[in-house]
C-alpha positions as CSV (number, residue, x, y, z in Angstrom):
1,M,13.3,-3.5,19.0
2,V,14.6,0.3,19.4
3,D,11.7,2.8,20.2
4,V,10.8,5.0,17.2
5,L,8.5,7.5,18.4
6,I,8.2,9.6,21.6
7,S,4.9,11.3,22.8
8,A,4.7,14.8,23.8
9,R,4.1,13.9,27.4
10,E,7.1,11.7,27.7
11,L,9.2,14.4,26.1
12,H,7.7,16.8,28.4
13,D,8.5,14.9,31.4
14,R,12.1,14.1,30.3
15,L,12.7,17.7,29.6
16,A,12.0,18.4,33.2
17,R,14.6,15.7,34.5
18,E,18.1,16.7,34.3
19,A,19.5,13.2,34.5
20,D,18.4,12.2,31.0
21,R,17.3,15.4,29.3
22,P,17.6,14.7,25.6
23,L,18.7,17.2,22.7
24,V,15.6,18.3,20.9
25,L,16.1,19.0,17.2
26,D,13.8,21.2,15.4
27,V,13.8,20.1,11.6
28,R,11.5,22.9,10.3
29,W,11.4,22.3,6.4
30,M,8.7,22.2,3.7
31,L,9.3,22.0,-0.1
32,G,8.7,25.6,-1.4
33,D,8.9,27.2,2.0
34,P,12.4,28.7,2.6
35,L,11.5,30.2,6.0
36,G,12.0,27.2,8.2
37,H,14.4,29.2,10.6
38,Q,12.2,32.0,10.9
39,H,9.1,29.5,11.8
40,Y,11.4,28.2,14.5
41,V,12.4,31.4,16.0
42,E,8.7,32.5,16.2
43,R,7.5,29.2,18.0
44,R,9.5,26.5,19.2
45,I,9.7,24.1,22.1
46,P,12.0,25.5,24.9
47,G,15.6,24.5,24.5
48,S,15.3,23.0,21.1
49,V,17.8,23.4,18.4
50,Y,17.3,24.4,14.9
51,V,18.5,21.9,12.1
52,D,18.9,23.1,8.5
53,M,17.6,20.7,5.9
54,N,19.9,21.8,3.0
55,T,23.1,22.6,4.9
56,D,23.0,20.1,7.8
57,L,21.2,17.0,6.5
58,A,22.4,17.1,2.7
59,A,25.1,17.5,0.5
60,P,24.7,20.3,-2.3
61,S,22.4,19.2,-4.9
62,S,23.3,17.9,-8.2
63,P,21.7,16.3,-11.3
64,L,24.1,13.2,-10.9
65,E,23.3,12.8,-7.2
66,G,19.8,14.3,-6.7
67,R,18.3,17.1,-4.8
68,H,19.2,16.1,-1.2
69,P,22.4,13.8,-1.5
70,L,23.5,12.4,1.7
71,P,26.2,14.6,3.3
72,T,29.6,13.0,4.1
73,P,30.1,11.7,7.4
74,E,32.7,14.3,8.1
75,H,30.2,17.0,7.4
76,F,27.3,15.6,9.2
77,Q,29.5,15.0,12.3
78,T,30.5,18.6,12.4
79,A,26.7,19.5,12.0
80,A,25.6,17.4,14.9
81,R,28.6,18.7,17.0
82,G,27.3,22.3,16.1
83,W,24.0,21.2,17.7
84,G,25.7,20.3,20.9
85,L,25.3,16.6,20.4
86,R,27.4,14.4,22.6
87,D,28.2,10.7,22.3
88,G,25.4,8.4,23.6
89,Q,23.0,11.5,24.2
90,N,19.4,10.9,23.6
91,V,17.8,12.9,20.7
92,V,14.3,13.8,19.9
93,V,13.6,15.1,16.3
94,L,10.5,17.1,15.3
95,D,8.9,19.4,12.8
96,D,5.5,20.7,12.0
97,N,4.7,18.7,8.9
98,G,3.8,15.1,10.4
99,G,7.3,14.2,10.7
100,M,8.0,14.4,7.1
101,S,11.2,16.4,7.5
102,A,12.2,15.3,10.8
103,A,12.2,11.8,9.8
104,R,15.4,12.6,7.7
105,A,17.2,13.6,11.0
106,W,16.1,10.4,12.5
107,W,17.3,8.4,9.5
108,L,20.5,10.1,9.1
109,L,21.4,9.8,12.7
110,R,20.7,6.1,12.7
111,W,22.9,5.9,9.5
112,A,25.6,7.7,11.1
113,G,25.6,5.2,14.1
114,H,23.8,7.1,16.7
115,E,20.8,5.0,17.7
116,N,19.4,7.1,20.7
117,V,17.0,9.1,18.6
118,R,13.2,9.1,18.5
119,L,10.8,11.1,16.6
120,L,8.1,13.3,18.3
121,D,4.7,12.0,17.5
122,G,2.4,14.7,16.1
123,G,5.3,17.1,16.1
124,L,5.0,20.7,17.2
125,K,1.1,20.4,16.8
126,G,1.1,17.4,19.4
127,W,3.1,19.4,21.7
128,V,0.8,22.4,21.6
129,D,-2.3,20.2,21.7
130,A,-1.0,18.6,24.9
131,G,-1.0,21.7,26.6
132,Y,2.8,22.7,26.7
133,E,4.4,26.1,26.4
134,L,6.4,27.4,23.5
135,D,9.2,29.8,23.3
136,G,9.1,32.7,20.8
137,L,10.3,36.1,19.7
138,D,10.7,37.4,23.2
139,T,13.0,34.4,24.1
140,P,16.5,34.2,23.1
141,V,17.5,31.1,20.8
142,P,19.6,28.6,22.7
143,V,23.3,28.7,22.1
144,R,24.8,25.1,22.7
145,E,28.4,24.3,23.7
146,P,29.8,22.1,21.1
147,G,29.4,18.4,21.3
148,D,31.9,15.6,20.9
149,V,29.7,12.9,19.2
150,Q,31.6,10.4,16.9
151,L,29.4,9.7,13.8
152,G,30.2,7.3,11.1
153,S,28.0,5.9,8.1
154,G,26.4,2.9,6.7
155,H,24.4,1.7,9.8
156,M,21.1,2.0,7.9
157,P,20.7,0.1,4.5
158,T,20.7,2.2,1.4
159,L,20.1,1.5,-2.2
160,D,22.0,3.1,-5.1
161,M,20.4,3.8,-8.7
162,D,21.4,0.3,-10.0
163,Q,20.3,-1.4,-6.9
164,A,16.8,0.5,-7.0
165,A,16.4,-0.5,-10.7
166,E,16.6,-4.2,-9.8
167,F,15.0,-4.2,-6.3
168,S,11.5,-5.2,-7.4
169,K,12.8,-8.6,-8.6
170,R,13.6,-9.6,-5.0
171,G,11.4,-7.2,-3.1
172,V,8.9,-4.3,-2.6
173,L,10.0,-1.0,-3.6
174,L,7.6,1.7,-2.3
175,D,7.2,5.3,-3.9
176,A,6.5,7.7,-0.9
177,R,5.5,10.5,-3.1
178,A,1.8,11.8,-3.6
179,G,-0.2,9.3,-5.9
180,E,-0.5,12.0,-8.6
181,R,3.4,12.3,-8.9
182,Y,3.5,8.4,-8.8
183,R,1.3,8.2,-11.7
184,G,2.8,10.9,-14.0
185,E,-0.1,13.2,-13.7
186,Q,2.0,16.0,-12.2
187,E,5.7,16.8,-11.7
188,P,6.2,20.1,-10.3
189,I,10.1,19.8,-9.7
190,D,11.9,17.0,-11.2
191,P,13.0,16.6,-15.0
192,R,10.4,13.8,-15.8
193,A,7.1,12.6,-14.6
194,G,6.4,8.8,-13.4
195,H,7.9,6.6,-11.4
196,I,10.4,3.6,-11.1
197,P,9.3,0.5,-12.8
198,G,8.1,-2.0,-10.5
199,A,7.5,0.2,-7.6
200,F,4.2,0.6,-5.8
201,S,2.7,3.9,-4.7
202,A,2.7,4.1,-0.9
203,P,2.1,7.9,-0.2
204,T,3.4,9.0,3.3
205,A,0.4,11.1,4.1
206,E,-1.2,7.6,4.5
207,N,1.1,6.8,7.5
208,L,-0.7,9.4,9.7
209,Q,-3.9,9.9,11.4
210,E,-6.0,12.9,11.0
211,N,-4.4,14.5,14.0
212,G,-0.9,14.2,12.3
213,R,0.3,11.2,14.7
214,F,1.3,8.0,13.4
215,K,-1.1,5.1,13.0
216,D,-0.9,2.4,15.2
217,P,1.6,-0.4,14.6
218,H,-1.0,-3.0,13.7
219,E,-2.6,-0.5,11.2
220,L,0.6,0.3,9.5
221,R,1.6,-3.4,9.3
222,C,-1.5,-4.1,7.4
223,R,-1.0,-1.2,5.2
224,F,2.3,-2.5,4.1
225,E,1.3,-6.2,3.9
226,A,-1.5,-5.2,1.5
227,L,1.4,-3.7,-0.9
228,G,3.1,-6.8,-0.6
229,V,5.5,-6.4,2.2
230,V,6.4,-9.5,4.0
231,A,7.1,-8.6,7.6
232,G,10.1,-10.5,9.0
233,K,11.6,-11.1,5.7
234,P,15.0,-9.3,5.7
235,D,16.1,-6.9,3.0
236,A,12.7,-7.3,1.3
237,V,11.5,-3.6,1.3
238,A,12.9,0.0,0.4
239,A,11.4,3.3,-0.3
240,Y,12.3,6.2,-2.4
241,C,10.5,9.8,-3.0
242,G,11.3,13.0,-4.8
243,S,14.9,13.6,-3.2
244,G,15.2,11.0,-0.3
245,V,13.5,13.2,2.6
246,T,10.1,12.2,2.8
247,A,11.0,8.4,2.0
248,A,12.7,8.4,5.5
249,H,9.2,9.0,6.8
250,E,8.2,5.7,5.0
251,V,11.2,3.8,6.7
252,V,10.1,5.4,10.1
253,A,6.5,4.1,9.5
254,L,7.8,0.7,8.5
255,A,9.9,0.6,11.8
256,V,6.9,1.5,13.8
257,A,5.3,-1.4,12.2
258,G,8.2,-3.7,13.1
259,I,9.6,-3.7,9.6
260,H,13.3,-3.0,8.5
261,A,13.6,-1.0,5.4
262,A,16.3,0.3,3.0
263,L,16.3,3.8,1.5
264,Y,17.0,5.1,-2.0
265,P,18.7,8.4,-1.1
266,G,19.0,9.8,-4.8
267,S,15.3,8.8,-5.4
268,W,13.3,10.3,-8.2
269,S,15.4,13.4,-8.5
270,Q,18.4,11.4,-9.2
271,W,16.6,8.9,-11.3
272,S,14.7,11.4,-13.6
273,N,17.9,13.1,-14.5
274,D,19.4,10.1,-16.1
275,P,17.8,9.8,-19.5
276,E,18.9,6.1,-19.9
277,R,16.4,5.2,-16.9
278,P,12.9,4.3,-17.8
279,A,10.0,6.0,-16.4
280,A,6.6,4.3,-15.8
281,T,3.3,6.1,-15.6
282,G,-0.2,5.2,-14.5
283,P,-1.5,3.5,-11.3
284,E,0.3,0.1,-11.9
285,A,3.7,-0.8,-10.8
């Protein structure tokens, strides 16, 4: 199985070696906080490159496609080359939000056929907690030479809206949003409250320990098996969220547990904009 996570210590050691130095991508983004780039400029891992969620990792939002549609392969390749990514180069992605946004970059790179990507376990906090230094306002932001990476699409499984509607008949569909949004008690951004009928609530926050690092593989496997996921059964689990971003975190957690999962990129932001699609509420699937 391909490695999913990397520790702060291993990343620090690899950055000190010229031979296999990875490209470090900082995906600083949170819903409701438009200052990701400013946060990056103020505090960042030395040499890391900023990645913009809305312009690099998504196509423009629309009611038909959702708030963060997948970018076209051509657009994503252009963005990745702008980061300086070369064919076959090792990549490490991070954020300061438990991997909730960095997981999108991890998933997209693998979807595009670039497998050499890992997520920094614990993110920026894990790096600082390990005692490693940060660059800040007094250090110039790195300028990268354009890369030559060749990217495609379709290397990670996805669902469209019709497939999401039918998925619970053959597998386990996980809703990665907070429980109150799943139950329909709150809906701060999308047109309707509730969840896709047949989906089970599996908030991404429960993938993490209190220190922001992922739970160990056994603990994650037990978590997902309790939700009905059968390890080793192909095409049997998929995840969605509000706009397809934090659901990638669910896919990461499942991968850590050794379980391969599909992603519904349109997620609730697409589903809830279609008045023909039903919305379930309450604690049950």
